[in-house]
Every structure is written in C-alpha cells, then in structure tokens.
Phi, psi and omega in degrees: 000313180300321177299317186294310179302315177304320180289320177293325176297320185290322185291326183291313178296333179284328181287325174298322183285330177294326175289334180295322192272358181265113185252007183301338182270357174276166172303137171307137181295152184286134182226040172062231180266020186298134170212139182288129176257252181284145175240094185246124172226129179238141183220036186293312188262022185296146181245130182270126176284151172303157180066048181226145161302130189269145175221195189234161177297315183307319187294318172289327176301309175305312184291321180290311179307314184297315176304310177300316177303307174307324185264325183247004185291181184287352176292340185243321188233123174232046184293177180275356182224139182269144175227136179267123177257133179232128184239121169255121186273120185247336176195155181205167173210122178246111190310128186270164176273165174079006183272141180307139182305333188290341186275341182034060178298136183240154183272154181219148184225135171234122183226159173228132187251144165224157179219141178244150164281122183288320186291329180255358188049037178259135182274130187277318176267138183301309181240158172299141182261122176265138178236137165247126195245124185241150170305143170277151174302118175204173180294346182278343179242014176294328172258007184098126182290347179289347181266338189237353182233158170274175181293314184296327174289322176298319180290316175307321183285317181298323176293321174304304183302325183292309182295328165294332178286326177292323183296322175298323183296317176295318178300333182279354175225062180300329180299340172300336187241033173078017181255161174303152172301151178313125180093355175242122181290152183286341179257015184288136186260137180302146187301314180307322179295320180295321175291324174301324181291325180287333187287135180297143179293137174301133177292151182294141186292121178278139175293141183298136180290133184285134183298139182294138181270131179302143175272126186292126178274153178277129187300131175260143176299142181288148176289139176297146176303150175250121177277119186248012182287148181289353183273000185270125177229124181295141180284144185290152172296148178291141180266133189282129180276000000 
C-alpha cells in the first residue's frame, strides 16, 4: 500500500511538472511581422537508434506538425508576412519500458529546420539548423520515461521541445522578421548622427569689418613764389614835388 501511494504521489508531481513546462498558454514572444505560412515536416529518412520503441515516419510527421502549429499558428501569430517552416525528422530514440532502472534511458529526437520568406521564396538561413532534443529531467523521467509515459506522450514532449528550440532560433535572428538585429535597439541612432547632434551649432557668419577709408583733404591754394634772388632792388619812394 505504501508503494502504491508513493507511486501515485510521484505521478501527480509528474503531471504538475509537465504542466509547468508548457508555455503555450502564455503570450507569444514577439516575432515582428511573422505569420505561419506552410508547415512542412518530412520524416521519410528518419533513423531509429537501437534500444528504442519503434514508430512510423507518419507518426513523427503528425506529432511535429502539431507542435509547430501549436507554437507558431494563427492562434498566436497574426503578422503581415507569411513565413514557411520546414522540419526534417532525422533520428530518434524512444525510451522503452522494461529496461533496468539503473540505465535510466531517455528519449532523443534529432531534427533539422529551415525557414523561408513566402512572398520572395527566399530561404532565410544559409544552412539547415540541426537540433538535438532531449527529455528534461522530471519525475516522469527519473526512472526512464519508457516506464511512465506512452510512446505517443514521448513523441509529443520531444516535438514540443523541438518547436520551442526553433522559436529560440528565431529569437536569435530577429532581422528575419522585420525586427532590429539582436543587441541593437530599435531606437538606436548611428554614431555619426549622435556626434553631429552633440556638436555645437556653428556661429552665424559676421560681416567682415570694412577697412577705414582715407579722408580726402580739401585742396589748399598754392603759396606765391618768394623771389630770393640778389638782383631785386626796391624802387625808391616817389619824392613829393
């Protein structure tokens, strides 16, 4: 009886932990003009890791498409521009039941993501972005998720975690969605403009002072010449008769 009660308590904690990690009920993170266009998932060449529960490519495609729609669909994003998301499911391991507890096997998913601008059909990332997705530590995985979770639940959690990683990848590249590059504020002013704004305005040009003009002097009459020669003899005064 004690074991049963302890196991039930552990399962309740597991359910609560799972709910706490699901952020889809919270407001969507800002992604500029993003709206989901095509949601394409392919799993034709998926590889299964040994010691795994077996599932089908169709099951992976359905689980991953639902996770992308839940996170990026119009219920959360209604931007003015469509973006197409492509996911390739490349490999997985779903922890099986019946494995000794000491091994604590965990589930793993490997996907590669790409994103396109739908209007221009331009691929925004130069190369596909590969993600290795692991289960988070929780009461559900402490003894191996194969003992506490169904195969469908394991796939649901891994797909949710993969979509979450794609979201973080988008946040690391905000310029794809019409936002300023990471680390630059939308109101940042270029350095030359800041310097120009801080520099004092040049003083208005003052007219050059005019050079003093010479004052014209009034012409003076020339003095009569003075005869200084020795030949000058004054005339004698007239003698009165």
